[in-house]
C-alpha positions as CSV (number, residue, x, y, z in Angstrom):
1,M,-1.2,-1.3,21.3
2,N,-4.1,1.0,22.0
3,Q,-5.8,1.2,25.4
4,L,-8.9,-0.7,24.4
5,L,-7.0,-3.6,23.0
6,Q,-4.8,-3.7,26.1
7,K,-7.9,-3.7,28.3
8,A,-9.3,-6.6,26.4
9,F,-6.1,-8.6,26.7
10,D,-5.9,-7.7,30.4
11,R,-9.4,-9.1,30.9
12,A,-8.6,-12.2,28.9
13,A,-5.5,-12.8,31.0
14,E,-7.9,-13.2,34.0
15,L,-9.7,-16.1,32.4
16,P,-8.9,-19.7,33.1
17,R,-6.2,-21.2,30.8
18,A,-8.7,-23.2,28.7
19,E,-10.8,-20.1,28.1
20,Q,-7.8,-18.1,27.2
21,D,-6.9,-20.7,24.6
22,R,-10.4,-20.6,23.1
23,F,-10.3,-16.8,23.1
24,A,-6.9,-16.8,21.4
25,L,-8.1,-19.3,18.7
26,F,-11.2,-17.2,18.1
27,L,-9.2,-14.1,17.7
28,L,-6.6,-15.7,15.4
29,A,-9.4,-17.1,13.3
30,E,-11.1,-13.7,13.0
31,L,-7.9,-12.0,12.0
32,E,-7.2,-14.7,9.4
33,S,-10.8,-14.3,8.1
34,E,-10.4,-10.6,7.8
35,H,-7.2,-11.0,5.9
36,K,-8.8,-13.5,3.5
37,W,-11.7,-11.1,2.9
38,A,-9.4,-8.2,2.3
39,E,-7.5,-10.2,-0.3
40,L,-10.7,-11.1,-2.1
41,F,-11.9,-7.6,-2.3
42,V,-8.8,-6.2,-3.9
43,R,-9.2,-8.6,-6.8
44,P,-10.4,-6.9,-10.0
45,E,-13.2,-9.5,-10.5
46,S,-14.6,-8.6,-7.1
47,D,-16.1,-5.3,-8.3
48,D,-18.0,-7.1,-11.1
49,L,-19.2,-9.9,-8.8
50,L,-20.4,-7.4,-6.1
51,E,-22.2,-5.3,-8.7
52,R,-24.0,-8.4,-10.1
53,L,-25.0,-9.5,-6.6
54,A,-26.3,-6.0,-5.8
55,D,-28.3,-6.0,-9.1
56,E,-29.8,-9.4,-8.3
57,A,-30.8,-8.3,-4.8
58,L,-32.4,-5.1,-6.1
59,A,-34.3,-7.0,-8.7
60,D,-35.5,-9.5,-6.1
61,H,-36.7,-6.6,-3.9
62,C,-38.4,-4.8,-6.8
63,A,-40.2,-8.1,-7.7
64,G,-41.5,-8.5,-4.2
65,R,-39.3,-11.5,-3.4
66,T,-37.8,-10.0,-0.2
67,R,-39.2,-9.3,3.2
68,S,-38.3,-6.9,6.0
69,L,-35.8,-8.1,8.6
70,D,-37.4,-8.8,11.9
71,L,-34.8,-8.6,14.6
72,E,-36.9,-10.9,16.8
73,D,-36.3,-13.7,14.2
74,L,-32.5,-13.6,14.6
């Protein structure tokens, strides 16, 4: 385990038990989500789908159907 991860776990160990459980559930869910995304991106059909989505986004932008992101709206 690297130092940064160890520091995070050391800090988490200082939390009350219920918060430790919530943190653990969050972390496990994030790891599972990353695993699922990685599996999806290695599929051959992913390249075609991502290319089609990128083409659609570019077409929307060129047609004026997009707007600049305002960080204040997030």
